[in-house]
N, C-alpha and C positions, 0 to 999 in steps of 0.2 A: 279431246280438248278439254283442260280444266280450267278453274273457275282463276289461280297461279298460274299461269301462259298470258293470260288477258290484265291482269286486274293488278296495282301498283299501291303499295301505300301510299305513293304522294295521290292516286285516286283513288282514297277511302275517303270521304264529310261524315262529319259527324252533327247533329243537330243545325241545319240551314235556316235559315229562316223565310218562308217565302207564303203566301195568300192565298195561290190557287194552282191550279194545275199550269196556269202557263207562265205565271212567275217563276215558277219552281222548274221547269225547264230555262226558261231564260238564264235562270241564277247558274242554270249546271253549264250550258253552253259556255255563256260567259268564263266560269269559272276554268274552264277544260281546253276554250281557248285560249285564256291567259298561262294557263300551265304549258301547254303544246303547242308546241309556234308550225306545224303543221296544218290545226285544225284553227279553221276560223270561228268564234264563235255565230258572230251571224248568221252563214253558212252552214253552222251545225243546229241554231235555231230553229231556223225555216226546215230544215230535211227532218226534226224531230215533229216538227208541229205540224210540217203535212202526213209524217205518217198517224200521227195520232188524229187527222181526220179520215183516214180510212177506217178507222176505229181503235178504240183505246186501245193503250198497251196493260191497264190495268188489270192485273188476273185475278185477283180476290186477298182476300188476308192479312188485306194494308202494304199488297203489295204494287210494282210495276215495273215493267221489261218496258221501259223507252228504247226505240230502237232502228236505226236508218244505214243506208249504204251511201257513202259519203265518194267520189271522185279522189279527195286528197287525203283519205285512208290505205294507206300500205301493207295493215296487217290489223287484226282484231282487236279490238280496243275496249277495254270495260271502266264503268267508273262504277264504284256503293255510295249512295246517300242516305243519310240518315235522316227524314225530318225533322225539327222539335216541335212543328204540330202537323197531323195530318192533314192533308188538303184533299177534296174534291178531285179524282181525277176520273170520273167517268167509271166506274168498273165493274165489271160484272156480277160482282155482290150487293152493290153498290154502297162499299164500304169505302169510307176518306183512308187514302194513302201515305204511308209515315218512310217504309221500307224502298226505295229505287234503285235498279242495279242497269245503267246507262249501255247502251253495246252497239257500239260504232263498229264499220265491217269495211271490207273495199266494195265496190261494185262487181267484181268478181266470183266471191265470197261464195257464192249458193248454200252450197254442203254444208263448208265450215257455218254458215250464219245458223242454221237450224240446227244442226246440231250442236251449239252453245247456247243456244235457246230454248231444246230443250231438256239441256245439263241442267242451268238456269231456272227453270221450269223446276224440275226435279229438287234440286236445292228449297226454294220458297217455298216449297208444299209440301216440309217438312216444319210443322209446329215450333219443334225444338231448335232449328236454325234460326225462323224468325226471332222468335222469342230471346234467345241467345243475342244478336243482333243489336237487340231494342235495347236490352239491357247495360251493353258494352260501355265500359266507362268515358270510352275515346275514339278516336277515326284509328285508331291505331290496333287498339283490342279486336273493332269488328275488323280491321283486315285479319289479324291472325285468324278471328273463327269462318271468315268467308271462304281461307283456302286451305283450312283441316281438313 
């Protein structure tokens, strides 16, 4: 599965202003819930927070990949978010996070879930990719970088 299969320009957001991990996940959940009628923002937020309690999805180099399974999710859905200012995300390298890729998957999509997480980790593991997203002028430019 490619990022272009799960990400759209409408689900790419540049320079979200949040002061904490919780507020970041809350804002993203509300944004996605407002955009996509199949998702309830509060349900999404609760699922993301529940997943974070199992262990931080901040995997280093300023990147987090919050993800969860949802009964209301019918197909793998992604959202790319750049924060205006990095926030503490309890990442494994103790660095604040400014790039997030939120991944929402159907309850039964175990293999697909693991495959896309591996794809995302590979992409975000490349310093050139991260820096290109950070330097992008807007969400449209971020989207083009992400799907290239």
